[in-house]
Backbone as CSV, one residue per row, in Angstrom:
resi,resn,N_x,N_y,N_z,CA_x,CA_y,CA_z,C_x,C_y,C_z
1,MET,-7.444,-16.019,-20.200,-8.758,-16.488,-19.289,-9.191,-15.793,-18.345
2,SER,-10.504,-15.902,-18.656,-11.881,-14.951,-18.119,-12.035,-14.856,-16.867
3,ILE,-12.176,-13.488,-15.740,-12.510,-13.876,-14.114,-13.542,-14.725,-14.293
4,ALA,-14.000,-15.083,-14.583,-15.527,-16.582,-14.671,-14.268,-17.678,-14.657
5,ARG,-13.414,-17.734,-15.226,-12.432,-18.760,-15.739,-11.548,-18.878,-14.179
6,ILE,-11.226,-17.800,-14.007,-10.779,-18.581,-12.246,-11.204,-18.306,-11.578
7,LYS,-12.130,-18.049,-11.349,-12.492,-17.882,-10.159,-13.646,-19.077,-10.191
8,THR,-13.645,-19.907,-10.846,-13.682,-21.047,-11.437,-13.299,-22.201,-10.831
9,SER,-12.126,-22.441,-11.114,-10.823,-22.814,-10.556,-10.379,-22.975,-9.262
10,LEU,-10.488,-21.645,-8.822,-10.136,-21.273,-7.220,-11.145,-22.019,-6.182
11,ALA,-12.258,-22.320,-7.202,-12.931,-22.948,-5.861,-13.618,-23.869,-6.228
12,ALA,-12.972,-24.093,-7.551,-12.961,-25.935,-7.399,-11.268,-26.518,-6.592
13,ALA,-10.406,-26.027,-6.733,-8.990,-26.122,-5.900,-9.350,-25.760,-4.618
14,ALA,-10.912,-25.028,-3.365,-10.378,-24.806,-2.831,-11.434,-25.919,-2.158
15,VAL,-12.142,-26.500,-3.069,-13.039,-27.726,-2.685,-12.217,-29.316,-2.561
16,LEU,-10.980,-29.123,-3.102,-9.885,-30.226,-3.992,-9.602,-29.921,-1.742
17,LEU,-8.988,-28.638,-1.717,-8.791,-29.187,-0.531,-8.871,-29.004,0.716
18,LEU,-9.787,-28.840,0.752,-11.106,-29.270,1.621,-11.221,-30.408,2.291
19,LEU,-11.519,-31.498,0.698,-11.230,-32.894,0.736,-10.353,-33.198,1.638
20,VAL,-8.967,-33.302,0.941,-7.937,-33.314,1.179,-7.793,-33.674,3.160
21,ILE,-7.438,-32.178,2.983,-7.511,-31.937,4.432,-9.184,-33.048,5.432
22,GLY,-10.623,-32.825,5.014,-10.892,-33.721,5.384,-10.751,-35.017,5.885
23,TYR,-10.344,-35.943,5.057,-9.763,-37.007,4.932,-8.417,-37.541,5.697
24,ARG,-7.509,-36.413,5.673,-6.197,-36.577,6.970,-6.599,-36.350,8.507
25,VAL,-7.535,-35.793,8.091,-8.017,-35.476,9.584,-9.016,-36.747,9.723
26,LEU,-9.755,-37.223,9.288,-10.575,-38.474,9.551,-9.153,-39.618,9.455
27,HIS,-8.410,-39.515,8.947,-7.883,-40.597,9.500,-7.033,-40.877,10.689
28,LEU,-6.716,-39.505,10.814,-5.850,-39.082,12.153,-6.716,-39.541,13.183
29,PHE,-8.056,-39.256,13.441,-8.876,-39.100,14.870,-9.365,-40.298,14.528
30,VAL,-9.804,-41.312,13.376,-10.973,-41.973,13.624,-10.240,-43.206,12.827
31,PRO,-8.772,-43.882,13.256,-8.270,-44.781,12.145,-8.654,-45.708,11.541
32,GLY,-9.067,-46.243,12.859,-10.108,-47.419,12.344,-11.635,-47.892,11.658
33,LEU,-11.692,-46.755,10.959,-12.381,-46.111,10.127,-12.290,-46.773,8.943
34,TRP,-10.464,-46.386,8.538,-9.595,-47.287,7.404,-9.773,-48.067,7.484
35,LEU,-10.083,-50.151,8.444,-9.362,-50.796,8.883,-10.686,-51.908,8.398
36,PRO,-10.362,-52.408,7.837,-10.764,-54.364,7.552,-11.972,-54.923,8.362
37,ALA,-12.397,-55.373,8.313,-13.741,-55.975,9.665,-13.015,-56.881,9.921
38,ASP,-11.494,-57.422,9.375,-11.497,-58.943,9.631,-10.035,-58.799,8.924
39,THR,-9.220,-60.089,9.849,-8.014,-60.314,8.932,-7.881,-61.060,8.024
40,GLU,-8.799,-61.661,7.348,-9.103,-62.113,6.000,-8.037,-62.113,4.652
41,GLN,-7.892,-60.995,4.592,-6.927,-60.265,3.166,-5.273,-61.326,3.776
42,PHE,-5.469,-60.152,4.983,-3.672,-60.560,5.737,-3.275,-62.016,5.397
43,GLN,-4.065,-62.897,6.280,-4.212,-63.948,6.110,-3.720,-64.933,4.926
44,ALA,-4.252,-64.531,3.504,-5.102,-65.056,2.203,-2.688,-64.699,1.671
45,GLN,-2.545,-63.328,1.789,-1.717,-62.635,1.677,-0.113,-63.302,2.266
46,ALA,-0.404,-63.456,3.352,1.188,-64.096,4.407,1.015,-65.934,3.744
47,GLY,-0.465,-66.324,3.229,-0.412,-68.128,2.614,0.429,-68.082,1.007
48,VAL,0.645,-66.956,1.183,1.341,-67.300,-0.629,2.738,-66.785,-0.545
49,GLN,2.923,-65.665,-0.246,3.792,-64.841,0.445,4.405,-63.818,1.349
50,ARG,5.257,-64.015,1.316,5.449,-62.498,2.900,5.735,-61.340,2.135
51,VAL,4.599,-60.616,2.955,4.682,-58.845,2.218,5.907,-58.204,2.346
52,ASP,5.227,-57.373,0.544,6.752,-56.407,0.349,6.693,-55.425,2.419
53,PRO,6.912,-55.062,2.135,7.752,-55.076,3.738,6.908,-53.411,3.922
54,HIS,6.523,-52.699,2.847,5.830,-51.421,2.806,4.503,-51.419,1.368
55,LEU,3.640,-52.787,1.942,2.616,-52.745,0.626,1.780,-52.943,1.677
56,TYR,1.427,-52.555,3.103,0.490,-52.227,4.237,0.486,-51.767,5.384
57,ASP,2.039,-50.147,5.220,2.052,-49.745,5.263,0.658,-48.953,6.512
58,SER,-0.073,-48.190,5.471,-1.312,-47.860,6.414,-2.258,-48.760,7.261
59,GLN,-2.458,-49.532,6.621,-3.183,-50.370,8.199,-2.302,-50.634,8.801
60,TRP,-0.996,-50.964,9.193,-0.143,-51.482,10.546,-0.458,-50.549,11.297
61,PHE,0.224,-48.886,10.742,0.088,-48.117,11.659,-1.654,-47.572,12.360
62,ASP,-2.217,-47.697,11.602,-3.572,-47.264,11.415,-4.321,-48.604,13.014
63,ALA,-3.547,-49.811,12.869,-4.380,-50.815,14.024,-3.135,-50.406,14.526
64,ALA,-2.506,-50.292,14.966,-1.661,-49.466,16.170,-2.617,-48.471,16.722
65,ARG,-2.696,-47.664,15.819,-3.752,-46.826,16.608,-5.047,-46.607,16.571
66,ALA,-6.058,-47.611,16.167,-6.712,-48.188,16.678,-7.034,-49.112,17.618
67,GLY,-5.880,-50.177,18.333,-5.589,-51.003,18.980,-6.276,-52.058,18.112
68,ARG,-6.139,-52.313,17.002,-6.652,-53.477,16.307,-5.780,-54.635,16.154
69,SER,-5.412,-55.158,17.525,-4.399,-55.917,17.812,-4.352,-57.366,16.589
70,ASP,-5.476,-57.700,16.378,-5.450,-58.588,15.368,-5.533,-58.519,14.022
71,ILE,-5.662,-56.830,13.319,-4.057,-56.778,12.026,-3.698,-56.751,12.976
72,THR,-2.541,-56.241,13.987,-1.615,-56.043,13.956,-0.571,-57.192,13.775
73,ASP,-1.628,-58.397,14.946,-0.385,-60.026,14.414,-1.194,-61.046,13.613
74,ALA,-1.807,-60.582,12.487,-1.494,-61.005,11.512,-0.979,-60.397,10.266
75,LEU,-0.236,-59.049,10.194,0.282,-58.525,9.965,1.459,-59.123,10.302
76,LEU,2.170,-59.272,11.238,3.711,-60.045,11.895,3.353,-60.671,10.835
77,GLN,2.623,-62.029,11.333,2.477,-63.480,10.928,3.221,-63.276,9.281
78,ALA,2.440,-62.407,8.621,2.801,-62.308,7.639,4.504,-61.843,6.626
79,GLY,4.562,-60.879,7.827,6.166,-60.800,7.519,6.171,-59.178,7.468
80,TYR,5.786,-58.593,8.056,5.776,-57.015,8.618,6.756,-56.808,9.470
81,PRO,7.682,-56.118,9.031,8.701,-55.464,10.113,8.002,-54.631,11.070
82,ILE,8.198,-55.095,12.349,7.837,-54.753,13.326,7.736,-53.271,13.803
83,ASP,9.380,-52.955,13.175,9.687,-51.718,13.928,9.911,-50.612,12.562
84,SER,8.641,-50.738,12.159,8.356,-50.156,10.784,8.304,-48.195,11.101
85,GLN,8.999,-47.001,11.061,8.335,-46.084,10.517,7.669,-44.933,9.743
86,THR,6.476,-44.604,10.493,6.097,-43.683,9.799,7.105,-42.099,9.233
87,SER,6.887,-41.133,8.448,7.824,-40.252,8.071,8.254,-39.520,8.946
88,ARG,7.582,-39.326,9.872,8.231,-38.591,11.410,8.916,-39.533,12.150
89,GLY,8.616,-40.787,11.667,9.867,-41.420,13.099,8.987,-42.016,13.826
90,HIS,7.768,-42.472,13.959,6.847,-42.604,14.696,6.694,-44.158,14.480
91,THR,7.055,-45.427,15.490,6.646,-46.860,15.309,5.202,-47.148,15.916
92,ALA,4.710,-47.960,15.301,3.759,-48.224,15.835,2.922,-48.725,17.083
93,LEU,4.633,-49.120,17.953,4.450,-48.903,19.385,4.240,-47.135,19.501
94,ILE,4.951,-46.204,19.557,5.051,-45.270,19.748,3.313,-44.590,19.339
95,LEU,2.736,-44.637,18.751,1.725,-44.816,17.972,0.714,-45.119,19.684
96,ALA,0.882,-46.230,19.565,-0.443,-47.645,20.573,-0.379,-46.827,21.683
97,THR,1.385,-45.936,22.192,1.265,-45.319,23.751,0.761,-43.819,23.295
98,TYR,0.631,-43.037,21.864,0.039,-42.154,21.957,-1.651,-42.312,22.097
99,HIS,-2.051,-42.691,21.854,-3.978,-43.646,21.633,-4.103,-44.716,23.132
100,GLY,-3.039,-44.664,23.709,-3.073,-45.520,25.243,-3.984,-46.496,25.625
101,ASP,-3.740,-47.563,24.248,-3.879,-48.702,24.131,-2.787,-49.303,25.285
102,LEU,-2.755,-49.692,26.215,-2.217,-50.821,26.758,-2.167,-51.627,26.400
103,ASP,-3.418,-52.500,25.663,-3.477,-53.752,25.343,-2.713,-54.018,23.850
104,GLU,-2.574,-52.963,23.046,-1.540,-53.402,21.656,-0.409,-52.794,22.367
105,VAL,-0.117,-52.424,23.034,1.418,-51.967,23.490,1.952,-53.268,23.846
106,ASN,0.876,-53.722,25.077,1.743,-55.298,25.541,2.266,-56.413,24.447
107,ALA,1.159,-56.179,23.519,0.881,-56.890,22.321,2.116,-56.684,21.074
108,LEU,2.369,-55.582,21.088,3.486,-55.670,20.509,4.358,-55.513,21.667
109,LEU,5.021,-55.031,22.633,6.567,-55.493,23.167,6.384,-57.507,23.152
110,ARG,5.387,-57.667,23.211,5.491,-59.539,23.529,5.966,-59.700,22.326
111,ALA,6.159,-59.334,20.914,6.313,-59.738,19.857,7.752,-59.023,19.284
112,HIS,8.335,-58.466,20.410,9.639,-58.008,20.698,10.155,-56.685,19.969
113,ALA,8.776,-55.512,19.871,8.817,-54.063,19.537,10.036,-53.501,20.089
114,ASP,10.684,-52.857,19.298,11.472,-52.202,20.129,11.173,-50.714,21.400
115,PRO,10.982,-50.511,22.018,10.665,-49.988,22.853,11.610,-48.347,23.242
116,CYS,13.072,-48.640,22.827,13.963,-47.672,22.392,14.013,-46.462,21.330
117,LEU,13.684,-47.127,20.461,13.350,-46.339,19.009,12.465,-45.104,19.200
118,ALA,13.627,-44.132,18.634,12.847,-42.510,19.012,12.358,-42.568,17.255
119,ASP,11.060,-41.138,18.002,10.677,-40.543,16.661,11.688,-39.495,15.908
120,ASN,11.375,-38.312,15.618,12.092,-37.679,14.176,12.663,-36.800,15.264
121,ASN,12.324,-36.120,16.403,12.311,-35.889,17.414,12.738,-36.157,18.568
122,GLY,13.798,-37.572,18.721,14.167,-37.617,19.592,13.627,-38.200,20.241
123,ASN,12.558,-38.286,20.415,11.266,-39.328,21.994,11.084,-40.329,21.243
124,THR,10.711,-41.212,22.733,10.527,-42.040,23.083,9.407,-42.559,23.549
125,ALA,9.212,-43.844,23.110,7.338,-44.403,24.006,7.419,-43.892,25.236
126,LEU,8.261,-43.685,25.789,8.350,-43.834,27.378,8.044,-42.077,27.440
127,MET,8.143,-41.288,26.739,8.371,-39.614,26.391,6.761,-39.705,26.118
128,GLY,6.720,-40.439,25.270,4.997,-39.910,24.822,4.455,-40.537,25.724
129,ALA,4.274,-41.738,26.284,3.163,-41.190,26.950,3.432,-40.594,28.636
130,LEU,4.445,-39.770,29.070,4.128,-38.854,29.898,4.100,-37.833,29.474
131,PHE,4.296,-37.188,27.621,3.499,-36.627,27.359,2.230,-36.442,27.619
132,LYS,1.816,-37.541,27.063,0.080,-37.732,27.242,-0.580,-38.178,28.457
133,GLY,-0.075,-37.936,28.820,-0.375,-38.685,30.718,-1.440,-40.319,30.973
134,GLU,-0.679,-40.966,30.129,-0.630,-42.087,30.081,0.494,-43.419,30.961
135,MET,0.167,-43.383,32.211,0.983,-43.383,33.017,0.952,-44.880,33.530
136,ALA,-0.300,-45.755,32.715,0.274,-46.679,33.308,0.724,-47.622,32.170
137,ILE,0.795,-47.403,30.795,1.940,-47.164,29.765,2.954,-46.544,30.030
138,ALA,3.528,-46.209,31.181,4.346,-45.388,31.632,5.183,-46.577,32.113
139,ARG,4.276,-46.683,32.952,4.957,-47.784,34.217,5.360,-48.678,33.974
140,ARG,4.895,-49.565,32.758,5.481,-50.625,31.870,6.272,-50.559,30.740
141,LEU,6.925,-49.051,30.298,7.508,-49.438,29.493,9.090,-48.402,30.992
142,ILE,8.915,-48.011,31.272,9.921,-47.243,32.393,11.332,-48.280,32.749
143,ASP,10.927,-49.586,32.296,13.014,-49.804,32.657,12.870,-50.725,31.788
144,LEU,12.365,-50.441,30.084,13.343,-51.274,29.377,13.597,-50.370,28.305
145,CYS,13.952,-49.485,29.011,15.370,-48.518,28.218,16.218,-47.831,28.690
146,PRO,17.509,-47.188,28.488,18.428,-46.544,29.318,17.488,-45.042,29.868
147,ILE,17.163,-45.063,30.967,16.394,-43.995,31.619,16.346,-42.581,31.593
148,ASP,18.030,-42.450,31.016,18.638,-40.979,31.042,18.482,-40.908,29.927
149,ALA,18.431,-41.392,28.453,17.769,-41.514,26.929,16.960,-39.797,26.581
150,SER,17.704,-39.564,25.984,17.511,-37.849,25.611,16.777,-37.994,24.280
151,ASN,16.081,-36.393,23.844,15.756,-36.291,22.571,16.185,-34.920,22.164
152,ASN,16.526,-35.030,20.726,16.792,-33.771,20.597,17.581,-32.551,20.742
153,ASP,16.198,-32.533,22.098,16.636,-31.377,22.266,17.213,-31.347,24.165
154,GLY,17.803,-32.545,24.098,18.064,-33.177,25.627,17.202,-33.405,26.466
155,GLN,16.295,-33.585,26.844,14.852,-33.492,27.589,15.074,-35.150,27.611
156,THR,14.615,-35.379,28.472,15.214,-36.952,29.144,13.552,-37.248,29.773
157,ALA,13.620,-38.522,30.721,12.143,-38.722,30.816,11.614,-38.242,31.670
158,LEU,12.134,-37.541,32.457,12.324,-36.736,33.925,11.922,-35.365,33.756
159,SER,12.766,-35.049,32.623,12.360,-33.670,31.814,10.727,-33.303,31.658
160,PHE,10.254,-34.722,30.884,8.866,-34.714,30.633,7.548,-34.529,31.893
161,ALA,8.493,-36.013,33.126,7.737,-35.755,34.123,7.099,-34.921,34.444
162,ALA,8.222,-33.826,34.591,8.607,-32.335,35.073,7.301,-31.817,34.415
163,LEU,8.336,-31.569,32.612,7.497,-30.132,31.939,5.899,-30.543,31.853
164,PHE,5.347,-31.446,32.340,3.704,-31.576,31.925,3.279,-32.450,32.868
165,GLY,3.905,-32.416,34.489,3.516,-32.422,35.778,2.706,-33.511,36.145
166,ARG,3.830,-34.590,35.437,3.566,-35.835,36.066,4.390,-36.356,37.403
167,LEU,3.747,-35.726,38.769,3.707,-35.481,39.357,3.915,-37.326,40.223
168,ASP,3.328,-38.165,39.850,3.154,-39.585,40.826,4.152,-40.647,39.932
169,ILE,5.161,-39.635,39.089,6.092,-40.957,38.793,7.508,-40.607,38.707
170,LEU,7.721,-39.065,39.092,8.916,-38.369,39.149,10.003,-39.044,40.169
171,ALA,9.254,-39.873,41.808,10.345,-39.943,42.617,10.862,-41.736,41.653
172,GLU,9.710,-41.902,40.971,9.849,-43.656,40.252,10.573,-43.884,39.808
173,LEU,10.996,-42.287,38.250,12.165,-42.407,38.034,13.477,-41.558,38.173
174,VAL,14.046,-41.098,39.589,14.743,-41.104,39.873,15.251,-42.584,40.602
175,ARG,13.849,-42.963,40.887,14.932,-44.520,41.510,15.199,-45.846,40.889
176,ARG,14.657,-45.113,39.928,15.710,-45.958,38.893,16.627,-45.652,37.857
177,GLY,17.311,-44.435,38.684,18.574,-44.341,38.182,18.529,-42.159,37.099
178,ALA,17.318,-42.072,37.198,16.973,-40.780,36.488,18.277,-39.405,37.096
179,ASP,18.838,-38.971,36.582,20.123,-37.691,37.065,18.796,-36.714,37.263
180,LEU,18.898,-36.716,38.469,18.122,-34.369,38.786,19.014,-34.017,38.549
181,GLN,20.272,-33.945,38.133,21.386,-33.028,38.051,21.582,-32.800,35.713
182,HIS,21.121,-33.534,35.452,20.601,-33.422,33.882,19.984,-31.982,32.936
183,ARG,20.524,-31.916,32.458,20.980,-30.810,32.080,20.018,-30.332,30.127
184,ASP,19.260,-30.251,30.284,18.650,-30.158,28.923,19.635,-29.183,27.493
185,ALA,19.405,-29.255,26.688,20.572,-28.519,25.246,20.109,-26.324,25.809
186,ARG,18.875,-26.576,26.809,18.992,-24.926,26.802,19.768,-25.097,28.171
187,GLY,20.285,-26.008,29.263,21.072,-25.867,30.543,19.792,-25.539,31.167
188,ASN,19.000,-26.490,31.113,17.929,-26.445,32.556,17.261,-27.664,33.061
189,THR,17.655,-27.822,34.489,16.964,-29.265,34.965,15.711,-29.794,35.356
190,ALA,15.086,-30.514,35.199,14.197,-30.887,35.680,13.557,-29.643,36.465
191,LEU,14.277,-29.139,38.105,13.719,-28.513,38.830,13.677,-27.161,38.358
192,MET,14.824,-26.824,37.471,14.792,-24.862,36.908,13.213,-24.972,35.966
193,ILE,13.227,-26.335,34.601,11.798,-26.650,34.401,10.579,-26.444,35.063
194,SER,10.151,-27.073,36.363,9.412,-26.690,36.978,9.142,-25.620,37.898
195,GLU,10.140,-24.871,38.037,10.590,-23.912,38.365,10.329,-22.824,37.292
196,SER,10.280,-22.426,36.050,10.567,-21.597,35.489,9.168,-21.330,35.010
197,GLN,7.947,-22.593,34.638,6.371,-22.975,34.776,5.576,-22.317,35.491
198,GLY,6.131,-22.040,36.893,5.135,-21.974,37.966,4.216,-22.935,38.803
199,ASN,5.441,-23.866,38.301,4.611,-25.221,38.739,4.886,-25.778,40.396
200,ASP,4.751,-25.358,41.573,4.513,-25.789,42.676,4.943,-26.994,43.282
201,ALA,3.616,-27.176,42.402,3.823,-28.988,43.040,4.700,-29.603,42.944
202,ALA,5.452,-29.552,41.390,6.352,-30.255,40.857,7.842,-30.191,41.788
203,VAL,7.362,-28.426,41.418,9.282,-28.643,42.617,9.385,-28.468,44.311
204,ALA,7.876,-28.899,44.331,8.390,-29.023,46.043,8.194,-30.266,45.871
205,ALA,7.622,-31.241,45.123,7.956,-32.497,44.937,9.667,-33.333,44.329
206,LEU,10.514,-32.152,43.311,11.358,-32.300,42.626,12.011,-32.243,44.067
207,LYS,11.421,-30.944,44.987,13.586,-31.050,46.293,13.111,-31.771,47.137
208,ALA,12.085,-32.583,47.453,11.549,-33.284,48.924,12.472,-34.718,48.284
209,ILE,12.598,-34.866,47.005,13.194,-36.487,46.136,14.801,-36.077,46.429
210,ALA,14.746,-34.591,46.105,16.913,-34.071,46.822,16.461,-34.393,47.371
211,GLY,15.880,-33.880,48.576,16.598,-34.120,50.250,16.398,-32.638,50.484
212,HIS,16.357,-31.723,49.750,16.375,-30.293,50.293,15.408,-29.916,51.011
């Protein structure tokens, strides 16, 4: 093969790779772009038969990201399994939490989505809310699962609140039973995490809660 042909092939491959990357980025950040304007196609399907559990995976998870409760509801009526998970273990509830849509979160909870299901890293929707700073959603979820449920790194909701400086919810977590002495897989308590980060405000808040 000539050098010119090799260069042409490499250029074509590079263009294809850029197109694929561009599609995935758009899909992630503009999920509503790929969704239909209404729910007619899902309703028509529901009238014929229950949907294949994975026939509408893309629309289901995009609806959660985009806050399209109409599509979420239509797919649920068509028999879509509410606690389906992506390849990363994200449920629709976790995705709605990450995208800060309290209305979608409430709609999924009313439809009995499991708030305690974790992703592949062991992170729950509550942990996701604390990570993203979605405090209204965090407070909606705070009483729905064991307060000291831990992820694969042994981190709890209290660990997340300390790690990401969510000071206004630290006391609420402790009042609900969060263990101030819980240690993650590295042996760190929430206080130790805050001290290692130099987060003086979190250190002071945790010490005040502990009565030191």
